[in-house]
N, C-alpha and C positions, 0 to 999 in steps of 0.2 A: 504494500500500500504506500502511495506517495506521501512524503512528509507534509506537503501542502494540504492534502486532504485530511490528514490526521488533525491538523490544527483546528479544523472546523467541526470535528466530530465531538459528540458528548464525551465527557471525561472517562466514562467507564470503559471506552474502547482503547484508552491509552495506558491502562494498567490492569493487572490481574484483578479479578473481582474481590479477592480476599483482602487487598490493600484498601481498606475503607477510609472514607473521609472522617470517620469518627472512631474513637477507641472503644474496644470491647472490654468489659470487666472480666476478671478471672472467673473461671467456672465456679458456680456456687454449689455448696452442699446445703440442701434445704433443711431448715430447723423445724421443729414441731409447730411453732407458731407461724411459720411462713406458708401462706396459702398460694397456690399456683394460679396464675392468670392463664386462661385458655384462649388461643387465637384460632379462628376458623377460616380456612381458605375455600371460598365458594367456587362452585363450577359456574360458568357463564350460561346464559339463557340458551337452552338447546335449539331454539329457533334461529339463533344467530350462527349460521353454519360456518362463517369465516372467523368467528371470534375465538382465537386460539391463545390469546395472551393470558398471562397469570401475574397477579400483583406481587407475589413473593416467590423467589426462586428456591430450588432445593438447597443450594448453598446457604441461603439466609435462614431457611428452616433449621438447618443444622446449628447455626449460631444461636438462634432463639432457644432451641432445646438444650444445647450444651452449655452456653455461656449465660443466658438470661433465665434459665430454669422455667421456661414457658411450655405449657402443653400446646401442641399444634394438631388440629384436626383438619382433614381435607376431604372434600367430596370427590368421589370417583368421576373421571371424565376421560374418555378415550381420545378426545379431540384436542386436549390441552397440549401446548408445545413441549412441555416436560412430561414424560411418562409418569404415572402415579407411583410406580415402583421407586423412582428416584426420591420422591418425598418420603416414602416409607423408610427407605434406607437412611435418610437424613434424620429420622426420628418422629415423623408425623404418623398419625393414626387415621385410618379411614372412618368416616362417619356419614351416614346418609342424609342427615338434616342439619348438622352443626348446632343442634339445640343446646349442648353444654357450653358453647363458646361465648365468652364475654365480648370479644371483639371479632366481628365478621368482616373480612375484606374480599372485595371483588373488583372487577373493572367496570362494566356497565351496570345499569340498574338491575336489581334483583327481580326475578319473576314473582308476581304476586302470590302464586301458589307455593312458593318456596321461602317467602319472607317470614322469619320467626321474630315475633315481637314481644313474647313473654319475658319476664325478668329471669335472671340466671341464678341458680343456687350458688352461694359464695361463702361458705363457712370460712372464717379467718380473714376475709377481705372486708375492709370498711365500706359501708356501714354494716353489712351483713344483716340477716342471714341470706338475703338475696339482693342482687343489684341489677339495674337496667343494662341491657347489652348495648353495644355501639356498632352501627353499620357504616362502613366507608365504601363509597362508590361514586362514579359519575352518575348522579341521580336524574339529571335533566328535568329538574323541577324548579330551579331557581328563577326562571323567567316566566313561571306560571303556565308551563306547557300543559294544555288541557289533557293530553293523552297520559300524563303521569300524575295527575292530581289524585287519583285513587291511591297510588303508591304513597304520596305525601300524607294523605289522610290517615294512613295506617300508623303514622308516627304522632298523630294529634288526638287530643281528647277534648271533651267539652269544658274541662277545667284542668288545672295543674295536676299531673299524675306522674309521680316519680317512678312508677313501674314501667312506663312506656319507653321505648328505645330512643337512642340518640342517633341522629342522621348527620354525618359529615360528608361534605361533597368535595372531592379532590380539586374540582375546578376553582374552588374558593381559597385554596391554600396559597398564600403569597408570602414573599420575603419582606424585609424592611423597606426595599425599594418599591413595593407595591406590585411587583411582577410575579406571575404564577411560577411556582416552584415544582409542581408535579404535573406532568403532562407528556404528550407524545408529539408535539409540533414538529420537532426536527425529523422524526421518522415519517411524518406525513409529507414533508417536503421531499425526502429521498424517494419514497414510493410514488408520490405524485408526478415527479419528473419522469420516471420510468413508464408509468401508465400513460402519461400524456404523449411521450415519444412513440409508444406503441399505437396509440390512437391516430397520431399524425401519419405514421407510415400507412395505416389503413386508408386514411383520407386521400393520401397521394396515390395509392393504388387505384382508387376510384377515378382519379384524373388520368390514369394511364401511365403513371410514373412509379418505378420501384426505387425507394430510397434506402440508404444504408441502415436506417432505423427499423427496417423490417426484422432485423435480428435483435432488437431490444428485448432483453429478458423481462418478463413480468415479475414483480417482486416476490410473489409467493412460490415461484418455480425454483428459487435458489435457497439454500439453507441459511445463508447469512449475508450481511452487507459486504464483507470482503469479496465473497464470490460474485456478487452482482457488480461490484466495481471492476473486477477483472474482465467480466463479459463486456461491460460498457467501454472499457479501455480498448478492447479489441476493435470495437466499432469505430472508436476515435482514430485508431491507427489506420483503419481502412479508409477513412475520410482523408487523412493526411496523404495516403498513397494514391487514392483514386479520385478524391473530390466528391462533392455532392452533385446531383443531376443539374445539368445546365438549364434544363427546361424550368426549373424552379427558381433559378437565380440565387443570389446570396442567401444563405440559410441564417435567418435572424431569430433568435429567441428573446422574447421580452419577459421580464420578471418584475413583480412588484412586491413591496413589503420589506421589512427589516428585522422581523422577529425570528423565532425558532424555525417556523415553516420555511422562511426564505433562506435561512442559514443551511438547512438541510438540502434545499434545492442547489445552492451554490456549491455545497460540498460534493454532491454526486456529479454535478456538471463539470467539475475539474478533471474528470476522466476523459473529457473530450478536448479537442484542440481549440480551446476557447480564446477568442479575442474580444476584449471588452471595448464597447463603443458608447459614445454619449448620445443622448436623445437628439441633440442638434445636428449630429452627423448622419442620421438615419437616411434622410432623403438622398444625400450624395452617395451613400454606400450602396443602396439598392439600385440606383440609376446608372452607376458606373459599370460599363461593360468589362472593365479590367479588374473588378473586384475578385480577389483570390477565393476560389470555390473549395479550396483545401482547408478551410477554416470554418468554424462555427462562431457566429457573431452574437454576443450577449449584451443586451442593453438592460441594465438594472435601473429601472425608472423609479425615482424617489418622489415623494409628494411635491418637492420644489420644482420638479420637472413638468408636472402636469396640472397642479392646482393653482388657481388664480383667484385673487379677491374680486368680488363682483364690482367693486369700485375702481378696478384697474390696478390696485396696489400689489406689491410683491408678497410672495408666500413667506410667512414666519411661523415656525412650529408652535411657539407659545401662543401666538395670536390665533392660530388655527384651532387649537384645542380649547381656547376660550370662546371663540366665535366661529364655530364650524359653518354656521348658516351663511356667513359672508363669503364663502368660497364655492367655486364650481370647478369641475374637472374638464380639462381639454384633452384627456387621454385619447379620445376618439379621433382627433385630428393630428396631434403631435407624435403619437407613438403607434397606435393600433394599425394604421394602414400599411406599415412597413414590416410587420412581423410575419414570420412563417409559423411560429408557435408562440402563444401567449400563456404564461404561467402566472396565475393570480395567487399571491400569497398574502394579500393584505386583508385584514378583517374589516367589518363595517358595522356601524350602529345607526339606527334610524335618524338620529339628530345630525348625522354627518352627510356630506354630499356623496352620491353614488360615484363609483369609478366610471361607470358607463350606464346610461339610461337606455331604454328601448329605442328612443329616437336617435341617440348617439350611435347605437349599433348600426342603424341604417346609414348614418353619415360615414362611419368607419368603413363599412363594406363598399359603399359607393366610391370612396377615395381609394380603397385597396384595389378595386377593379381597375382603376386608372394607373396605379403604381406598377402592377404586374401580376403574373399568374400565381395563384395559390397563396395570396396574401390574406392574413387574418382569417384563415379558414378553419383553424383548430385552436381550441381553448382548453387549457387544463385549469379548472377552478379548484385549486387545492383547498382554499378557504371554505368553499361549499356553503355560502350563505344563500339559500334559495330566495330568489327575488330580492337579493340584498345589494351588495356593492356592484354586482353585475345584474341589473334589474331583469334581464332577459333569461337568467338561469331558471328554468321551470321546475327542476327537481334534482334530487341527488340520484346518482347512479350506484350500481353495486359492483362488488368484485367479480360476481358472476357475469355481469354485463356492464363493463366499465365505461363505455362511451356510447353516445347516441347522436344522431343528427337532429338539429332543432331549427325550426323556422318560426319565429314569433309571428302572431297574426298581424301585428302592426307593421311588419316588414313589407315594403313594396314588392310586387310580384317579380320584378326583373332582377332582384338581388338574390344571391345564393343562400342556402342554409349553412349553418356552421356545425362543425363536429365538436362536441363538448365531452370532456372527461370530468366528472364531478362526484367521484366516489367519496362518501362521507366517513368511511372507516379505513382510510389508507394505512394507518399504523398496524392494523390487524394483518396486513399482508407481510409484515416483518416481525412475526411474533417472538422470535428468539431475542433479537437485538432490542426490541422495544420493551420486552419484559425485564431483561437484565437492567436496562437503564431505569425503568420505572421503579423497580425494587430498590435500586440504589438511592433514589431521591426520597422514596417513601419511608425507609427504615428509621431515620431520626424521629419522624412523627409517630411511628408505631411504637418505638421505644418510650417516647414521652407519654403516650397513651397507656402503655403497660404500667409505667411508674405511677401514673395518676390512679389507676385501679388499685394499686398496692398502697395508696395513701402516702406515697413518698414524693417529695419535691423533685421534679424533673427539670428539663430544659424550659426555662421561662419563655424563651423565644418561640419554641415549638408548641408549647401549651397555649400561648396566646393566639398563635396562628390557627390551632385546632378550634379554639373558641370562636374565632371569626368565621371559620369555615363550617360551623355548626348551623344547620338549617332548622332543626327541631330538637328539643330536649325536654324531658319531663312532660310531654304532651303538649308543649307550646312552641310556636314559632319564635325564633330568636333574632334579636337585633333588627337589622334592615330587612329581614325576611318576613317580618310581621305583615307586610303588604300582600303576602301570598294567601292571606285568609280569604280575600275576595274570590280568587279563582277556585279555591277549594270549596267555598260555599256554593259557587255556581255549579260545580260538579255535583255536590251533594244534592242541590235542588233538582238537577236533571235526573239524578238517580231516583229521588223520591217520586218525581213526576212519571218516570218510566214504570216504577213499581205500581203507582196508582193507575196508570194506563192499562197495564196488564191485568190488574185487579178488575178494572172496568170491563175488559173483554170477558173476564170470567163471570160477569153478571152482577157485580156490586154496583152501588149507586154512584161511584166516582166516574167523572167524565173529563175529557180533555177540555181545555179552554178553547173558546171558539172565536175566530175572527171572521167577520163578514166583509168582503171587498166588493164594492159596487163599481163596476166598470172593468173592462177587459182589453183596454187599448194598448198603445205602443209601449207604455212604461210598466205594464202590469207584471211581466214575466219575472224580473229580478225580485219583486216583492213576494210573489208566490214562492219562488225558489228559496228565499231566505227564511221565510216563516215556516216552510215545510221542513227545514232542518231541525226544528223543534218537534220531537216525537210526542210532547205533551200538549201540542196545539194542533187544532185542525182549522182549515180555512175554507170558507164557502165563497166561491167566485160567482157573482151574479151579474149577468149582462143580457143584452137583447140579441146577441149574435152567438148562437149555440156553438158554432164551430170554434169560435175564439175561446169561449169559456172551457170547452172540452179539451182543446189543445193545451191550455194553460194547466189543467188539473190532471190530465191523463196519466202522467208518469209518477204521481205522488200518491202514496197510500192515505195520507192525511189531508187530501184536498178533494173537494167536490164542486161540481158545476151546478148552477141553478139558472133557470131562465127568469128574466125580470124585465118587464116593460116599466120604465120609470114613471109612466102615467098611472100605473096600478099601485095606488097608495096603500091599499089594504095588504097586498102581497109584500111590499117593501116593509111595512110595519111589522108583519109577521117575521120576516127574516131578521130585522133589527132586534126584535124582542128576544129571539133565540140566541143572539150573539153576546159576547162579552165586550168586544171592541169592534167598532165599525171603521173601515177605511173607505173614503169616497174618492175615486179617480174619475168621477163623472165631470162633465163640463161645469164651469164655475157657477152658472145660474141655478144649478140644481142643489148646490151645497146647503143653502139656508133651509130648504124643505127637508132635506135629510137631517139636518141639525135639529129641526123642530121635533121630528120623530125620535131622535136620540134623547132629547130632553124628556119627552113624554115617557119613554121606556127606561130612562136612567142608564143610558149606555154612552160610553166615551166615543168620540169621533176624531179621526185623524185625516187631514187633507194636505195636499201639497200646494194649495192655491193661496193667493193673497187673501187677507182678511177683508172682505167686502163690507160696506156699511150695513147691509142687511144681516151679515153674520155678526158683526160687532154689536148690533142691537140686542143680540141674544145673551150677552154676557151675564147680566144679573140673574136671568132665569136659569141659565146653566149652573151658576154658582148655587142657587137655591136648591137645585135638583142634585147637587153633588156630582156634576158632570163636567168633564173636560172636553172642550171643543178645540182641539189642537190643529192649527193651520200653519202654512208656510214652512213645511218640512220636506221639501223636495230638493231641487238644486238651487234655483234662483226664483223664488225665495226658498231657503232651507240650509243647504251646506254653507252658503254665504253667511247666513246669520250665525250658525254654529261656530264656524272658524273665526269670524270676526270677534264674537263674544269671548272665545277662548284666548285669542291674542290680546284683546283689550284687558282681560282679567290679569294676564301675566304682566302687562305694562303697569297696571294699577298696583300690582304686588311689588313691582320694581320701583314704585314711586315715580312713574313717568307721567307727564301731562300731555294729552293729545292736542296737537295743533291743527292737523288736517286728517281727514278720512276720505279715501277714494277707493271705490270698489267697482270692478267691471267683470261681467260674466257673459259667456256666449256659448251656445251649442252650434257647431259648424261642421261642414264636411272636412275630413282630413285633407290637407293640401293637395294630395294626389287625386282627389275625387271632386275637386271644387271648380272644374272648368265648365260651369253652367251659368245661365243667367242668374243674377243676384249673388253668385258665389255661394249658393245656399241649397241645402236639401233638407227634407223634413223627416225628423225622427219623432215628431209629435204633431199635434193638430196644426195644420196650416192656418186655420182661422185664428188661433191664438197669436201667431206671428203677425198676421195682418191687423188684428185688433190693436196690438201693441204699437203699430205704426200710426195709430190715430190718437194715442194718449198724449196729453200735455205733460210737462215736467217742471219741477221746482228744485232748486239746489243752491248751494253757496259755493263759489269758486274764486279762489285767490282774493278773498276778503269781500266779495260782492254777492249779494243775493240776486239770483237770476230766475227767470220764468220763461218757458218756451211753450207756446200754445200747441195744441194738437195739430193745428193747421200748419205750423212751421217746423214741427219736430224733424221732419226728414230733410229740411234745408239747413237747419242750425245744428249740425252734428260736429263731432270731434274727428278731424281727418287723420290724426295720428295718435294712437295709444301706445306709448313706449314701454311695453311690458315684456317684450321678447326680442331677442337678437335674430330670431329665425322667422317669426310670423309678422307680416305687415297687417295691421288691423285698424279699423275705424270704430267709433263708438257713438251710441245714441244715449242721451240722458234717459233714465228709467223712472218714470212716475215722480212721486214727491219724495225727495231724499231728506228734507228738513226734519221730519219727525224722528229720524234715526239718531239724531243728536241725543234725544231723550231715551229712545229704545236701547241704544248701545251704551248709554251713560257717558257720552263724550264730554259733557260739560255744557255750559251755557252757549247757545248758538252765537252770541255776539263775541265770544272769546275764541271762536274757531275760524280759521282761514278758509277751510274747504270742507264741505260735506256733500259728497257726490256718489251716486250709484248709477251705473250705466250698463248698456248691453253692447257686446262685441260683435262686429261683423267684418267680413273682408271688404277692402276698398271697392267702392262702386255700388255697394248695396243701397245706401241711402239715396243717391242720385237716381238710380233706376227705380227704386220703390216709389220715390216722389213722382217720377214720370207716370208710373202705373196709377198713382193716386189722382193726378190731374186729368188723366184719361177717363177716370171714373170707375176703375176696376175695384177700388176699395169702398165704393159707395154702398152703405147699408140701407139707405132711405128709400130708394126707388126700386123698381123692378122692370125686367125686360123678358120678352118671350123669344127664346132663341129658336131658329130653324136649323142653324149650322154653327158649330163652334167657331168657325172663321168669322162669324158676325159679332162675337163677343166684344172685342176691342172697339169696333166701329160703333155699335149700338150703345155701349157705355159712354163713349165720347159724345155721341148725339145727345144723350141725357144731360151731360155736363154743359154743353154749349147751346142747347136748345135749337139746334138746326139739323136738317137732314144732311148726310154725307154720302157721296157716291160710293157704290159698292165696288170700288177699285182701289188698288194700292196707292196710286198717285193722289187721288182725292183724300184718302185717309192720312197720308203723310202731310199734305197741305194743311188739313184741319189740325193735325197734331202740332204743327209748327206754330199755330196760333196760341197754344197754351203752354209751350215751353220753348227753349232755345232750339235752333236748328240742329246743333250738335247733339243735344239730349234727345231730340225727336228721332234722329237717325239711330242712336244707341237703343232707344226704346223699341223702335221698329225692328231692329235686328233681333232683340230678345223676344218680341212677340212672334216674329217669324219662326224662331226656334221652338216656341211653345205651340205653334200652329193656330194662332188666334187672329191672323191678319187676312184681309180680303185677298182673293186670288192666290192664296197659299196652296201650292200644288203638293207640298210635302206634309200637310197636316195629317197626323195619324193619331188622333185622340180616340181610343176605342171606348168612348163613353157615350151612352145614349143621351141626346139632348133632353132636358126636362120637359115634361108635358105641360107644366104650369109655369107662369111667370115667377122669376126669382130675382133677388137682389144681385147686382153685379158681384159683390164681394162673395156671395155664396157660390156663384158659378165659377169665379176665379179660384176660390178655395179648392173646388173639385178638380180643376185643371192642374193646379200646382201639386196637389196630393198625388196625382198620377205622373206628371212629367218630371217633378223634382223629388221623386222618391229614391230611396237607396236601392241600388241593384245588388244582386248577390255578389258577395266578395268585397263590396265597398264598405268603408267604415267612416264613422263620424268622430268628432272630437269635441271635448268640452274644455274650455279655458276659463278659469276663475282666478282673479287676482285682487288682493287687497293691498293697499299702500297706506300705512299710517305714519305720519310725521309726528315725532314726539320729542319732548325735552324733559329734563328733570323737573319735578314738581316745584323744587326750590332752586331756580336757576342761579348760576353764579357767572362771573366774568369768563370763566373757561368752560362753561357748559357747551356741550356739543349737540347739535340737532341730529337726531337719528331718523333714518327712514327704514321702517320695518315693513317687509313684504311677506305675504303668505300666498302661495300659488298652487294651483292644481291644474295639471294638463293630463287628460285621460282620453284614451282612444277606445272605440268600440272593438269588439272581437266577434268571433264566430257565434258566440252564445247570445250576446245582447249588445245593443248600441251603448255608447258612452252615456247618452242622454237617459236611456232607460235605466241604467245602473245608478246614475247620479240622482235620479228622481226616485226610482223604486226602492233602492236600498235604504236611504234615510227614512222613508215612509215605514219600511219594515222594522228597522231598528227602533224607531219611535213607538210604533204600535206595540212591539214586544215589551218595551220599557213600561208603557202605560198598562199593558195587560197584566204584568206581574207586579204592579204596585210601586214602580220606581219613580213615579211622578205624582207629587201631592197637590199641585196647583189645580184649581177648578175655574170654570168660566171659559171665556174666549181668549186664547193666547197663541203666540208664536213660540218658537223653541228657545225661550229666554232662561229657563231653569237650568242651573249649572249641571245638576245630575243628568238631566236629559241631553243637553248638547254634548256633555262629556261622553255619555254612552254612545251617542250617534257618531261622534268623531272616532271613538275607539273601534266601533264596528267598521267604519270606513277605512281605517288604517289596516285592519285585518283583511279587508277586501282589496287592498292595494290602491285605495283612493285617498291617500293621506295628503294633507296640505304641506308644502315645503316652505319653510320659513328662512328668511335671511335678513341681515341688518347691514346697512351702509350709512355713510355720513353724507351730509350735504342736503340740498333741496330735493323736494319730491317732484312729481310730474305736473303739479298744478299750473306752473308757468307755461309749459308746453300746451296743456289743454286750453288754457285761457287764450293764448295767442291763436291757436287753431280755430277756436270758436269765434273769436273776433273776425278772423279772415272769412269764415263761412257766412257770418252775418252780413259782412260787406258784400260778398258775392251774391247773397240772396236778395 
């Protein structure tokens, strides 16, 4: 083995195992008053077929038995890397359950059916005659993982209970520097490199190229790391002699991270002919035809190479960890496009920027295709944070099937899929080396724990670390882990509900809670899906289109379809009476009537719509009936309220004073699907969009109160909304923003510079919609009788100008030019041609029957837009939501800095549901469930202003991948840009 490689290896590889980092006492002769401590070595879960590691080696068992006078028990296991005979020879005894053991050690979490929680008989041990046992493991409970809450619950009681066992999690053992001391990261790096090179060779075969890495050994196929090094060194020599394939160009490996995982990667890669290169040299390296192909080029990208402050400042490690939201990653443009293989060794937490988002993957692949063949086609995500630092990582892979091809639904169709290696138990493929290392670092803690059982003072440092790593003790959660009570309680509630549900099936009086959903339109699917995840809840979907309600409920055992004509008040009342909570996804005008019935039958109501005057008038009656009428819990309104209130609450906690509040939201086609009139497609009712174009607006901007009439809304818009470096967007003021100063607790309106809520659209939307408006297509007051869809625009314009227009294209254009500019008239004419609504249009292909009765132009236009601007199969929509809050310290000083806090969500539709459906339907579902199970105490007519409610909704959205991303920068906000743009539009209008 090369000396350079040894320097990066764990210390146990540099010395015989017997030469320990701690001294062993002389062998003891037990005295009568000396009671033995018993350590049990558990077998790993039989279902984990690749788990061959062992926390204690036979050599260390011998030391425990001979020098520390400890009894050692071991469960039999034929899969363990050390044969059980070696443990018996070292002094251990076989035991099927380990029930006599005071301390039980394993690697992964204990199977529930093998977990022993009873106290241990301990004559002679303090306090005696029995003591609680201690379990050490990687429990995977400390983040509230739902799948392991039952395991954690086994360590907890309803009150303090000294007989319950102690749970210590290896992951929480840290040294004085705060770094983890017990783990397998280095081995994950070594194994991850080998598995990734193997996946890469397979990917290159699919391109028709055989690379030297076809001979890469998979880690589990060799007995030890030295053997693997030797095999990889032979591949390296082959590259030196023969080079890498010319068809692939220079072979560049990219690596991130600086911890143990990355050190393991660097160590094994030293067996190859590595040349280290800098990020700045990548473009020149891969484009140079004279680059030496007898080398492997390694770029170790550190955060300073790809992280940038959002305000343009330079990366600083201290600043980054204090203000992670102020940074974004440029890895997709600076590093990724030049790589042959990417090895990700950096971890990720939700409060930090992702290394690459879904959108950035598309950017990287687009650029990679321009750089050369086979660039950024294979990724080894050794950190394996699913949907984490690499947002597009969909799942972990297994040692049985270590890599897979993945194509995110958000990826444009012309871009290739990527090959991903994401095994989450990589160290298990190096069981011998990993076990020897793990045992070496565990033993000082185990010795301290043994001494603690004997009532003798041991290593203060190690005992303190063990206390910090204790998740539960005496039946209670410890320290910072007390917050795990909530996920445990949720698990217990689900278990109780499931038991009750089964009892109900058996014929008892217990029944599931029932949700009634009125309406089965575009956003209903995610609501039904989310509610049906609860086995203790059933949902009735009632609507007047049987095929829709049946499609929504068919695949769920706890969902039923019901036919309902909303004019049938008696049937609606019956359905409401039988429900516990009612969701209304009906058109807004129907909500008050539904609310009246809910008050009458004392049922809570949830809607995604704005609170109308008619709904607000029901407030006192709802309070008197102990009923909640919860509104504005979709996207806009809904997620915008929840996220704004959450951010504002944090600012208030930080003693910050709000100066300006600006919020914009929009549902749009993804950029690759937006090449249509208006740059818009409909994922919800077109009538709602058209109605919104007729509403007036009030707001405060840059210190001035402003009002825009419904007549002028489409002319007085904001031509540039600077919230994205990628998307060019315009904005429309959204209704009355001024009451939100009180709703959000922003302070007195006179003390605020800006209070503005708006709607996002692509450029050109407002001008073209205004042209449609002056033509009369948005007119709800009059009616026309159509003979042909090509008459719609002409007849609407006739109603507006009061004159007949010739049924030919030239006459229509001439008349159109009298109500708008020639330039806008031609633009509108082109859009109407595309829609098939102009005279003499030979390509009109609207497969809709013309109505038999006269209808308002806006109704007819809605029908056309719903057909022509619908999403086709494979097309996706996008939701963009952005808050900007400008704040200062509540007690400003001379050196006070104005901060701009932003909170943003960008979501794309997928094959299961549109982004709009998810962003409206999921908040409705989360809120309905929170109300259903008593989590909301307010009554009357409300929006989602209750902290417990909006917190629960935001938590649910985060779990669904719809979390708001927050950042902080210094300097002015966007209000000056908006004010200047609005002034320019008013002058133009």
